[in-house]
C-alpha positions as CSV (number, residue, x, y, z in Angstrom):
1,X,22.8,-1.4,203.4
2,X,21.9,1.9,201.8
3,X,21.7,2.4,198.1
4,X,24.2,5.3,197.9
5,X,24.1,5.3,194.1
6,X,20.3,6.3,194.2
7,X,21.1,9.1,196.7
8,X,23.8,10.5,194.5
9,X,21.6,10.4,191.4
10,X,18.8,12.2,193.2
11,X,21.1,15.0,194.4
12,X,22.5,15.4,190.9
13,X,19.0,15.7,189.5
14,X,18.1,18.3,192.1
15,X,21.2,20.3,191.4
16,X,20.4,20.2,187.6
17,X,16.9,21.5,188.3
18,X,18.1,24.4,190.4
19,X,20.7,25.3,187.8
20,X,18.0,25.3,185.1
21,X,15.8,27.5,187.2
22,X,18.6,30.0,187.9
23,X,19.5,30.0,184.3
24,X,15.9,30.8,183.3
25,X,15.8,33.6,185.8
26,X,19.0,35.1,184.4
27,X,17.5,34.9,180.9
28,X,14.2,36.6,182.0
29,X,16.2,39.3,183.8
30,X,18.3,40.0,180.8
31,X,15.3,40.1,178.5
32,X,13.5,42.5,180.9
33,X,16.7,44.7,181.0
34,X,16.9,44.9,177.2
35,X,13.2,45.7,176.9
36,X,13.5,48.4,179.5
37,X,16.2,50.1,177.5
38,X,14.4,50.0,174.2
39,X,11.5,52.4,173.1
40,X,8.2,50.7,173.4
41,X,5.8,50.3,170.5
42,X,3.2,52.3,172.5
43,X,5.6,55.2,173.0
44,X,6.6,55.1,169.4
45,X,3.0,55.1,168.3
46,X,2.2,58.0,170.7
47,X,5.1,60.0,169.3
48,X,3.9,59.3,165.7
49,X,0.4,60.3,166.6
50,X,1.5,63.7,167.9
51,X,3.7,64.2,164.9
52,X,0.7,63.5,162.6
53,X,-1.4,65.9,164.7
54,X,1.4,68.5,164.3
55,X,1.2,68.1,160.5
56,X,-2.6,68.4,160.6
57,X,-2.4,71.6,162.6
58,X,0.3,73.3,160.5
59,X,-1.5,72.3,157.2
60,X,-4.9,73.6,158.5
61,X,-3.4,76.9,159.5
62,X,-1.7,77.3,156.2
63,X,-4.9,76.4,154.3
64,X,-6.8,79.1,156.3
65,X,-4.2,81.7,155.6
66,X,-3.9,80.9,151.9
67,X,-7.6,80.4,151.1
68,X,-9.2,83.4,149.5
69,X,-12.1,85.1,151.5
70,X,-15.5,85.5,150.0
71,X,-15.7,88.0,147.1
72,X,-16.3,91.7,147.9
73,X,-14.8,91.4,151.4
74,X,-11.8,93.4,152.4
75,X,-9.7,90.6,153.9
76,X,-6.5,88.9,153.0
77,X,-7.6,85.3,153.7
78,X,-10.3,83.2,155.2
79,X,-8.7,83.2,158.6
80,X,-9.0,87.0,158.9
81,X,-12.5,86.8,157.5
82,X,-13.8,84.1,159.9
83,X,-12.4,85.8,163.0
84,X,-13.1,89.5,162.1
85,X,-16.7,88.8,161.1
86,X,-17.2,86.3,163.9
87,X,-18.1,83.6,161.3
88,X,-17.4,80.9,163.8
89,X,-19.9,78.4,162.3
90,X,-18.1,78.8,159.0
91,X,-14.8,78.2,160.7
92,X,-16.2,75.1,162.4
93,X,-17.5,73.8,159.1
94,X,-14.1,74.4,157.4
95,X,-12.2,72.5,160.1
96,X,-14.7,69.7,160.1
97,X,-14.3,69.2,156.4
98,X,-10.6,69.5,156.4
99,X,-9.6,67.3,159.3
100,X,-9.9,63.5,159.4
101,X,-13.0,62.0,161.1
102,X,-11.0,60.7,164.1
103,X,-9.5,64.1,165.0
104,X,-11.4,66.4,167.5
105,X,-10.7,70.1,168.0
106,X,-11.4,73.1,170.1
107,X,-10.7,76.7,169.1
108,X,-10.0,79.7,171.4
109,X,-9.2,83.4,170.9
110,X,-6.8,85.2,173.2
111,X,-8.2,88.6,174.2
112,X,-5.1,90.0,175.8
113,X,-6.0,88.6,179.3
114,X,-7.5,85.2,178.9
115,X,-8.7,82.7,176.3
116,X,-12.2,82.8,174.9
117,X,-13.7,79.5,173.7
118,X,-15.4,80.0,170.3
119,X,-15.6,76.3,169.2
120,X,-15.8,73.5,171.8
121,X,-16.1,69.8,171.1
122,X,-15.0,68.3,174.4
123,X,-12.0,67.9,176.7
124,X,-8.6,67.2,175.0
125,X,-7.1,63.7,175.7
126,X,-3.5,63.2,176.9
127,X,-2.2,63.1,173.3
128,X,-3.7,66.5,172.4
129,X,-1.6,69.2,170.9
130,X,-2.2,73.0,170.5
131,X,-1.3,75.4,167.7
132,X,-1.1,79.2,168.1
133,X,-1.1,81.7,165.3
134,X,-1.0,85.5,165.5
135,X,-3.3,87.2,162.9
136,X,-4.1,90.8,162.0
137,X,-7.9,91.2,162.3
138,X,-10.6,93.8,162.0
139,X,-12.9,94.1,164.9
140,X,-10.2,92.8,167.3
141,X,-11.2,92.4,171.0
142,X,-9.2,93.7,173.9
143,X,-5.7,94.5,172.9
144,X,-6.6,96.0,169.6
145,X,-4.6,99.0,168.5
146,X,-7.1,100.8,166.4
147,X,-10.1,103.0,167.3
148,X,-12.7,101.7,169.8
149,X,-15.8,100.6,167.9
150,X,-18.0,99.0,170.5
151,X,-18.5,95.9,172.8
152,X,-17.2,92.5,171.8
153,X,-20.2,90.3,171.6
154,X,-20.1,86.6,170.7
155,X,-22.1,83.4,171.2
156,X,-21.0,81.1,174.0
157,X,-22.2,77.8,175.5
158,X,-22.6,77.2,179.2
159,X,-22.6,73.6,180.6
160,X,-24.6,72.1,183.5
161,X,-23.2,73.4,186.9
162,X,-22.5,77.0,185.7
163,X,-23.8,79.7,188.1
164,X,-26.1,82.5,187.0
165,X,-26.7,85.7,188.9
166,X,-30.1,87.1,188.1
167,X,-30.5,90.8,187.5
168,X,-34.3,91.0,187.3
169,X,-37.1,90.5,189.8
170,X,-35.6,87.2,190.8
171,X,-32.6,89.0,192.4
172,X,-32.8,89.8,196.1
173,X,-30.5,92.8,195.7
174,X,-29.4,94.0,192.3
175,X,-26.8,96.4,193.7
176,X,-24.9,94.2,196.1
177,X,-24.8,91.7,193.2
178,X,-22.2,94.0,191.5
179,X,-20.0,93.6,194.6
180,X,-20.2,89.8,194.2
181,X,-19.4,90.1,190.5
182,X,-16.3,92.2,191.2
183,X,-15.1,89.8,193.9
184,X,-15.4,86.9,191.5
185,X,-13.5,88.8,188.9
186,X,-10.8,89.5,191.5
187,X,-10.3,85.7,191.6
188,X,-9.3,85.7,188.0
189,X,-12.5,84.0,186.9
190,X,-14.1,85.2,183.7
191,X,-17.5,86.7,184.4
192,X,-19.9,86.6,181.4
193,X,-23.0,88.7,180.8
194,X,-26.0,87.8,178.7
195,X,-26.9,91.0,176.9
196,X,-30.5,91.7,176.4
197,X,-32.9,94.4,175.0
198,X,-34.0,96.4,178.1
199,X,-36.5,98.6,176.2
200,X,-39.7,96.6,176.7
201,X,-40.5,93.1,177.9
202,X,-42.4,92.1,174.8
203,X,-39.3,92.3,172.6
204,X,-37.8,88.9,171.6
205,X,-34.4,89.8,173.1
206,X,-35.7,91.0,176.5
207,X,-35.7,87.6,178.3
208,X,-34.3,84.1,177.8
209,X,-35.4,80.8,179.2
210,X,-32.8,78.8,181.1
211,X,-33.3,75.6,183.1
212,X,-31.9,76.2,186.7
213,X,-32.3,75.4,190.3
214,X,-32.8,78.3,192.7
215,X,-30.9,76.8,195.7
216,X,-27.5,76.0,194.2
217,X,-25.7,75.3,197.4
218,X,-28.0,72.6,198.8
219,X,-29.1,71.2,195.4
220,X,-32.6,71.1,196.9
221,X,-34.2,73.9,194.9
222,X,-36.9,73.6,192.2
223,X,-35.5,72.6,188.8
224,X,-37.5,74.7,186.4
225,X,-37.1,76.7,183.1
226,X,-37.0,80.3,184.1
227,X,-37.0,83.5,182.0
228,X,-34.0,85.6,182.8
229,X,-34.0,89.3,181.9
230,X,-32.1,92.4,182.7
231,X,-28.7,91.2,181.6
232,X,-27.8,88.3,184.1
233,X,-24.2,87.4,184.8
234,X,-22.8,83.8,184.3
235,X,-19.8,82.0,185.7
236,X,-18.9,79.0,183.5
237,X,-18.6,75.6,185.3
238,X,-15.3,75.1,183.6
239,X,-13.8,78.0,185.8
240,X,-15.3,76.8,189.1
241,X,-13.3,74.8,191.6
242,X,-14.6,73.6,194.9
243,X,-12.6,76.3,196.6
244,X,-14.1,79.0,194.3
245,X,-17.6,77.6,194.8
246,X,-17.2,77.9,198.6
247,X,-15.9,81.4,198.3
248,X,-18.7,82.5,196.0
249,X,-21.3,81.0,198.3
250,X,-19.8,82.8,201.3
251,X,-19.8,86.2,199.5
252,X,-23.4,85.7,198.2
253,X,-24.9,84.6,201.6
254,X,-22.9,87.0,203.8
255,X,-23.7,90.5,202.4
256,X,-21.4,93.5,202.3
257,X,-20.4,94.8,205.7
258,X,-21.4,98.4,205.3
259,X,-24.2,98.8,207.8
260,X,-26.0,101.9,206.6
261,X,-29.4,103.4,205.7
262,X,-30.3,106.2,203.4
263,X,-32.8,109.0,203.6
264,X,-33.8,109.1,199.9
265,X,-36.0,112.2,200.2
266,X,-37.4,114.7,202.7
267,X,-40.4,116.5,201.3
268,X,-41.6,119.8,202.8
269,X,-44.8,121.7,202.2
270,X,-43.0,124.6,200.3
271,X,-39.7,125.8,199.0
272,X,-36.8,125.4,201.3
273,X,-34.6,128.1,199.7
274,X,-32.8,130.2,202.3
275,X,-34.0,128.1,205.2
276,X,-32.3,126.5,208.3
277,X,-33.0,122.9,208.9
278,X,-32.1,121.1,212.1
279,X,-32.2,117.3,212.0
280,X,-31.7,115.2,215.2
281,X,-31.1,111.5,215.0
282,X,-31.9,109.7,218.3
283,X,-30.6,106.1,218.9
284,X,-32.4,103.5,221.0
285,X,-29.8,104.0,223.7
286,X,-30.7,107.7,224.0
287,X,-27.6,109.1,222.3
288,X,-28.0,111.5,219.4
289,X,-26.4,113.0,216.4
290,X,-27.4,116.5,215.2
291,X,-27.0,118.0,211.7
292,X,-27.6,121.6,210.8
293,X,-28.3,122.5,207.2
294,X,-28.4,125.9,205.6
295,X,-29.9,126.2,202.2
296,X,-29.4,128.8,199.5
297,X,-31.1,129.6,196.2
298,X,-29.2,127.3,193.9
299,X,-28.0,124.6,196.2
300,X,-27.3,123.3,199.7
301,X,-23.8,124.2,200.4
302,X,-23.3,124.9,204.1
303,X,-23.4,121.8,206.4
304,X,-22.3,121.3,209.9
305,X,-22.8,119.1,212.9
306,X,-22.3,119.8,216.6
307,X,-22.1,117.7,219.8
308,X,-25.4,117.6,221.6
309,X,-23.7,116.6,224.9
310,X,-24.9,113.1,224.4
311,X,-23.3,112.6,221.0
312,X,-23.2,109.1,219.5
313,X,-19.6,108.0,218.8
314,X,-20.8,105.3,216.4
315,X,-23.4,107.0,214.2
316,X,-22.0,108.9,211.2
317,X,-24.3,111.2,209.2
318,X,-22.9,111.7,205.7
319,X,-24.2,114.7,203.8
320,X,-21.6,115.0,201.0
321,X,-24.3,114.4,198.3
322,X,-27.2,116.4,199.7
323,X,-29.1,118.4,197.1
324,X,-32.5,119.7,196.1
325,X,-34.5,117.3,193.9
326,X,-37.3,119.3,192.4
327,X,-38.1,122.6,190.6
328,X,-39.6,124.4,193.6
329,X,-36.9,123.1,195.9
330,X,-39.2,121.5,198.4
331,X,-37.5,118.1,198.4
332,X,-34.0,117.3,199.8
333,X,-32.1,114.1,199.0
334,X,-28.8,112.5,199.8
335,X,-28.4,111.9,203.6
336,X,-26.7,108.6,204.5
337,X,-26.5,107.1,208.0
338,X,-23.5,104.9,208.7
339,X,-23.0,102.6,211.6
340,X,-19.3,102.7,212.6
341,X,-19.8,100.3,215.5
342,X,-18.9,96.6,215.5
343,X,-22.5,95.8,216.5
344,X,-25.9,96.7,215.2
345,X,-27.5,100.2,215.8
346,X,-31.1,101.3,215.8
347,X,-32.3,104.8,215.2
348,X,-35.6,105.2,217.1
349,X,-36.7,108.6,215.8
350,X,-35.7,111.5,213.6
351,X,-36.7,115.1,214.4
352,X,-36.8,117.5,211.5
353,X,-37.3,121.2,212.4
354,X,-37.5,124.3,210.1
355,X,-39.3,127.5,210.9
356,X,-42.6,128.0,208.9
357,X,-42.2,124.7,207.1
358,X,-43.7,121.3,207.7
359,X,-42.4,117.9,206.7
360,X,-45.0,116.0,204.5
361,X,-43.2,112.9,203.6
362,X,-39.9,111.1,204.2
363,X,-38.5,108.2,202.1
364,X,-36.0,105.9,203.7
365,X,-34.4,103.0,201.8
366,X,-37.0,103.3,199.1
367,X,-39.9,103.1,201.6
368,X,-42.3,106.1,201.8
369,X,-43.6,107.4,205.2
370,X,-46.2,110.1,205.7
371,X,-45.3,112.5,208.5
372,X,-47.8,114.3,210.7
373,X,-45.3,116.1,213.0
374,X,-41.7,117.2,213.1
375,X,-40.8,113.9,214.8
376,X,-40.6,110.8,212.7
377,X,-40.9,107.7,214.9
378,X,-39.8,104.5,213.2
379,X,-37.1,102.1,214.1
380,X,-34.3,102.2,211.5
381,X,-31.8,99.4,211.8
382,X,-28.2,99.8,210.7
383,X,-27.3,96.1,210.5
384,X,-24.2,94.1,209.9
385,X,-24.8,91.2,207.5
386,X,-28.2,92.5,206.6
387,X,-30.2,89.8,204.8
388,X,-31.7,92.4,202.5
389,X,-28.3,92.6,200.9
390,X,-27.9,88.9,200.2
391,X,-27.3,88.0,196.6
392,X,-29.4,85.5,194.7
393,X,-27.5,82.9,192.7
394,X,-29.0,80.0,190.6
395,X,-27.3,77.0,189.1
396,X,-27.8,76.0,185.5
397,X,-28.9,72.4,185.0
398,X,-29.2,72.2,181.2
399,X,-26.6,73.3,178.7
400,X,-27.5,76.3,176.5
401,X,-25.9,78.6,174.0
402,X,-26.4,82.3,174.1
403,X,-25.8,84.4,171.0
404,X,-25.1,87.8,172.7
405,X,-22.5,87.2,175.3
406,X,-19.7,89.5,176.5
407,X,-17.3,89.2,179.4
408,X,-15.2,91.2,181.9
409,X,-11.5,91.2,181.2
410,X,-10.7,92.0,184.8
411,X,-11.9,93.8,187.9
412,X,-12.4,97.6,187.4
413,X,-10.2,100.1,189.3
414,X,-12.4,103.0,190.2
415,X,-11.4,106.7,190.7
416,X,-13.6,109.6,191.7
417,X,-12.9,113.3,191.1
418,X,-12.8,115.9,192.6
419,X,-15.1,115.0,195.6
420,X,-17.0,112.0,196.9
421,X,-20.5,113.4,196.1
422,X,-23.1,110.8,195.3
423,X,-20.4,108.0,195.3
424,X,-20.9,107.9,199.0
425,X,-24.5,106.9,198.3
426,X,-23.5,104.3,195.8
427,X,-20.8,102.9,198.2
428,X,-23.4,102.6,201.0
429,X,-25.6,100.6,198.7
430,X,-23.0,98.4,197.1
431,X,-19.9,98.3,199.4
432,X,-17.7,98.8,196.2
433,X,-14.7,100.9,197.2
434,X,-13.0,103.6,195.1
435,X,-10.1,106.1,195.3
436,X,-10.6,109.9,195.4
437,X,-8.3,111.9,193.2
438,X,-7.6,115.6,193.2
439,X,-5.8,118.0,190.7
440,X,-2.4,117.2,192.0
441,X,-2.8,113.4,191.8
442,X,-4.1,113.6,188.2
443,X,-1.3,115.9,187.2
444,X,1.2,113.4,188.7
445,X,-0.2,110.7,186.4
446,X,-2.2,108.7,188.9
447,X,-5.0,108.2,186.4
448,X,-2.9,105.5,184.7
449,X,-3.7,103.2,187.7
450,X,-7.5,103.3,187.0
451,X,-10.0,102.0,184.5
452,X,-12.8,104.4,185.1
453,X,-13.0,108.0,186.3
454,X,-16.4,109.1,187.8
455,X,-17.2,112.8,188.1
456,X,-20.3,113.3,190.3
457,X,-22.2,116.6,190.4
458,X,-19.6,119.3,190.1
459,X,-19.6,122.7,188.4
460,X,-16.5,122.0,186.3
461,X,-14.7,125.2,185.3
462,X,-11.2,126.4,184.5
463,X,-11.0,127.6,188.2
464,X,-11.3,124.1,189.6
465,X,-10.0,122.0,186.7
466,X,-6.9,123.7,185.4
467,X,-5.5,123.1,181.9
468,X,-2.9,120.5,183.0
469,X,-5.6,118.4,184.6
470,X,-8.0,118.7,181.6
471,X,-5.1,117.6,179.3
472,X,-4.3,114.6,181.5
473,X,-8.0,113.5,181.6
474,X,-8.4,114.0,177.8
475,X,-5.2,112.0,177.1
476,X,-6.1,109.2,179.5
477,X,-9.6,108.8,177.9
478,X,-8.0,108.9,174.4
479,X,-5.7,106.0,175.4
480,X,-8.5,103.8,176.6
481,X,-9.9,105.1,179.9
482,X,-13.7,105.3,180.6
483,X,-15.1,108.6,182.0
484,X,-18.6,108.9,183.6
485,X,-19.9,112.4,184.2
486,X,-23.1,113.0,186.2
487,X,-25.4,116.0,186.5
488,X,-23.7,119.4,186.5
489,X,-20.3,118.0,185.4
490,X,-21.6,117.0,182.0
491,X,-21.4,120.3,180.1
492,X,-18.4,121.5,182.2
493,X,-16.2,118.6,181.2
494,X,-17.2,119.0,177.5
495,X,-16.2,122.7,177.7
496,X,-12.8,122.0,179.4
497,X,-11.9,119.3,176.8
498,X,-12.7,121.8,174.0
499,X,-10.4,124.4,175.6
500,X,-7.4,122.1,175.7
501,X,-8.1,119.8,172.7
502,X,-9.7,122.0,170.0
503,X,-7.9,120.7,167.0
504,X,-7.5,116.9,167.4
505,X,-11.2,116.1,166.9
506,X,-13.8,117.8,164.6
507,X,-16.5,117.8,167.3
508,X,-16.9,119.8,170.5
509,X,-15.4,118.4,173.7
510,X,-15.9,114.7,174.2
511,X,-19.4,114.4,172.7
512,X,-20.8,117.9,172.0
513,X,-23.8,118.6,174.3
514,X,-25.5,121.6,175.7
515,X,-28.0,122.4,178.5
516,X,-30.6,124.9,179.4
517,X,-32.5,124.8,182.8
518,X,-35.8,125.0,180.9
519,X,-35.1,121.5,179.6
520,X,-34.9,119.9,183.0
521,X,-37.5,117.2,183.8
522,X,-38.2,114.6,186.4
523,X,-40.4,112.6,184.1
524,X,-39.9,108.9,183.6
525,X,-36.8,107.9,181.5
526,X,-37.4,105.8,178.4
527,X,-34.7,103.5,177.1
528,X,-34.4,103.9,173.4
529,X,-32.8,102.0,170.6
530,X,-33.3,100.3,167.3
531,X,-33.6,96.7,166.2
532,X,-35.4,94.6,163.6
533,X,-38.4,94.4,165.9
534,X,-38.9,98.0,167.0
535,X,-37.2,101.4,166.5
536,X,-37.6,103.7,169.5
537,X,-35.0,106.2,168.5
538,X,-37.4,108.0,166.2
539,X,-36.2,111.5,165.2
540,X,-32.9,111.0,166.8
541,X,-32.1,108.8,163.9
542,X,-33.8,110.8,161.2
543,X,-31.8,113.9,162.2
544,X,-28.6,111.9,161.9
545,X,-27.6,112.5,165.5
546,X,-26.8,108.9,166.0
547,X,-26.5,105.8,163.7
548,X,-26.0,103.3,166.5
549,X,-28.4,100.8,168.1
550,X,-28.9,102.6,171.4
551,X,-29.9,100.5,174.4
552,X,-30.4,97.3,172.5
553,X,-27.8,94.7,173.7
554,X,-25.7,97.5,175.2
555,X,-23.9,96.7,178.5
556,X,-24.5,100.2,179.8
557,X,-28.3,100.0,179.5
558,X,-28.9,96.6,181.0
559,X,-31.8,96.9,183.4
560,X,-35.2,95.4,184.0
561,X,-38.7,96.9,183.8
562,X,-42.0,95.8,182.3
563,X,-42.2,98.8,179.9
564,X,-38.6,99.7,179.3
565,X,-38.7,102.8,181.6
566,X,-36.8,103.9,184.7
567,X,-37.9,106.4,187.3
568,X,-37.1,110.0,186.6
569,X,-35.0,112.1,188.9
570,X,-33.9,115.8,189.1
571,X,-30.7,117.7,189.4
572,X,-28.8,120.6,188.0
573,X,-28.9,118.8,184.7
574,X,-31.7,116.2,184.4
575,X,-31.8,116.3,180.6
576,X,-29.5,117.8,177.9
577,X,-29.3,118.0,174.1
578,X,-26.8,117.3,171.4
579,X,-25.4,120.7,170.5
580,X,-27.1,121.2,167.1
581,X,-26.4,125.0,167.4
582,X,-22.8,124.5,166.5
583,X,-21.7,123.8,162.9
584,X,-22.6,120.5,161.4
585,X,-20.1,117.7,162.2
586,X,-19.3,119.2,165.6
587,X,-21.1,116.4,167.4
588,X,-19.2,113.1,168.0
589,X,-20.5,111.1,165.0
590,X,-20.4,107.8,166.9
591,X,-22.6,108.9,169.8
592,X,-25.0,106.3,171.1
593,X,-28.2,107.6,172.7
594,X,-29.4,105.1,175.4
595,X,-32.2,106.9,177.2
596,X,-34.4,110.0,177.0
597,X,-37.2,111.5,179.1
598,X,-40.8,110.7,178.3
599,X,-43.2,113.4,177.3
600,X,-46.7,113.9,178.8
601,X,-48.3,111.4,176.4
602,X,-45.7,108.7,177.3
603,X,-43.7,109.1,174.1
604,X,-40.1,110.2,173.9
605,X,-39.5,113.9,174.7
606,X,-37.4,114.6,171.6
607,X,-34.7,116.0,171.5
608,X,-34.0,115.7,175.2
609,X,-31.4,113.1,176.3
610,X,-30.8,111.5,179.7
611,X,-28.1,108.9,179.0
612,X,-25.5,108.8,176.2
613,X,-22.1,107.3,175.4
614,X,-19.5,107.8,172.7
615,X,-16.1,106.4,171.9
616,X,-13.2,108.9,172.1
617,X,-10.3,107.3,170.2
618,X,-9.6,104.1,172.3
619,X,-11.7,105.3,175.3
620,X,-15.3,105.9,176.2
621,X,-17.2,108.9,177.5
622,X,-20.6,108.4,179.3
623,X,-22.9,111.2,180.3
624,X,-25.8,110.4,182.7
625,X,-28.2,113.2,183.7
626,X,-29.7,113.5,187.2
627,X,-28.1,114.2,190.5
628,X,-28.5,110.9,192.4
629,X,-29.3,107.7,190.5
630,X,-29.9,105.8,193.8
631,X,-32.9,107.8,195.0
632,X,-35.9,105.8,193.6
633,X,-34.9,102.5,192.0
634,X,-32.2,99.9,192.1
635,X,-32.7,99.4,188.3
636,X,-31.9,103.1,187.8
637,X,-28.9,102.9,190.1
638,X,-27.7,100.0,188.0
639,X,-26.7,102.5,185.3
640,X,-23.8,103.6,187.6
641,X,-22.5,100.1,188.2
642,X,-23.0,99.1,184.5
643,X,-20.7,102.0,183.7
644,X,-18.1,100.8,186.2
645,X,-18.2,97.2,184.8
646,X,-18.1,98.6,181.2
647,X,-14.6,99.9,181.9
648,X,-13.3,96.3,181.8
649,X,-15.9,94.7,179.5
650,X,-14.3,93.2,176.3
651,X,-14.3,95.9,173.6
652,X,-13.9,95.9,169.8
653,X,-11.2,97.9,168.1
654,X,-11.1,98.8,164.4
655,X,-8.1,96.5,163.9
656,X,-5.4,94.8,165.9
657,X,-3.3,91.7,166.6
658,X,-5.2,88.6,167.8
659,X,-4.0,85.1,168.8
660,X,-6.0,82.0,167.8
661,X,-5.3,78.7,169.4
662,X,-6.5,75.4,167.9
663,X,-6.2,72.3,170.1
664,X,-6.5,68.8,168.4
665,X,-6.6,65.3,169.7
666,X,-7.7,61.8,168.6
667,X,-11.1,60.4,169.5
């Protein structure tokens, strides 16, 4: 007989255990629900920490705005003083002394387009908080509302993994490098430049050692300390994503697709004035292109081509910048050969014929050839993806800080007026495109869509630049535009500005220059300037023509040579003078002489000038003598592209509004 009493007791015990378990579950669930509805201690602590950081930030800004600046300085407070005078080390010391030891901070300035880091101590944690303050400064970077006073130069650190684009002998192609720089800027990435002294390689500021690898894409290059000169460009690793890196690699390794070649110079045995020249280009497939040139006493101004019956449909001969390049007019420059086919072309020979004259020498793509007959037989390849145009890029492997750094605020928008001229040569070398403007487009206000206006060799007069155009150009420069005038256009543009703007400025035209054909020279060009180490401005300074530092650390003059010289070239104006014949004070007082011709003994041919710039209200005017800067040297041609990039380089204005951002977080 079963013990039913024991069975009943066991069942009761099991039921009680289950009920207890369910009850415990209900209690746990209730507790979890209550906890989930209440703020956690961690959340409360995080909120309190951000509140405390907020107080630190507000108090720090107030202390900076209410603390007196150093005695004998014309500032309202220390915040103005630190920023206007670029006393970033002093600002860092102030913040370090003011904030608790467990608070870390970064400081940035907003330049109107992007933030510039001036103090960097790491990457903010999740509980970081930022404070922004608008201040009135002197020496404000881009966005300032006062007069233009120069380039904004600061010190900046670059971490491991940043990319550097050499601009000295380590660079495969110094001209296509500018195309890469503009493409990177188009991505919205800041492109920085390390400014150096280009005058002579022995100066302390002419080169800087940086540890890099020379094969950045494979990481297999030699990791060495290399001296960089010529004003290299740097892309900060902080701005590089994997997508951007791949894009930059593709641009650097696949050069510009402008298959072309250039006849830099054809030298004859005597003057070519009033001569007929027939040039026949024969391709490897037998097709030809014929160009007829008629020369006159002052210039080469009648050009035509005709169909030979076997005319090449793919070869284009561009003669828009053709000119004489010496005093006896025996040398002709400026013929560019373009390949308009989707495949490579080869020119097998060039025949140059002119009655009673012989060809002595021909220079093609900077290579000289002696010629013994009228037929020049040498294969000239017009290649797509030419390896000679690849851009060298290195990767930085050791962090460094550079004290003279500037940066591009955007990608320049380029206009040319009134004709292509030598810009066709610069385009064939660089692949950098531009827009051609005429009188009508300038009168209609199209200049407002551009950052720089380039005027190649043109005899500027009232007949071809009317008063409305001259006023529009003057107003555009005054409001911040950059104007680059070459060769014959230099004195003409000064005259036209004086005609329409005689009373707004005390000096003549944009700068106040004059020219006489007896001053022309094709001698070497010497970069000039002044620094604690060496003054190469000489009498230009003693005669009070300029008080500025010249080429030293100037973005326009960045170039590389062993002795601080560049090849000479000729043109209608290959040298000019500041106009000392007009009353004192009629020269732009802020002019900055960058280069001058050398004399026979290798010194500076005072008072001749080759390269000068000057502010004009908020804008800049640049005068560069010589007809074609691309004829003899990439480093000389760089002066054109330096000018283009200068139009969007960060500038300093006499005063303006500036935003400072301080980001704080706990260690």
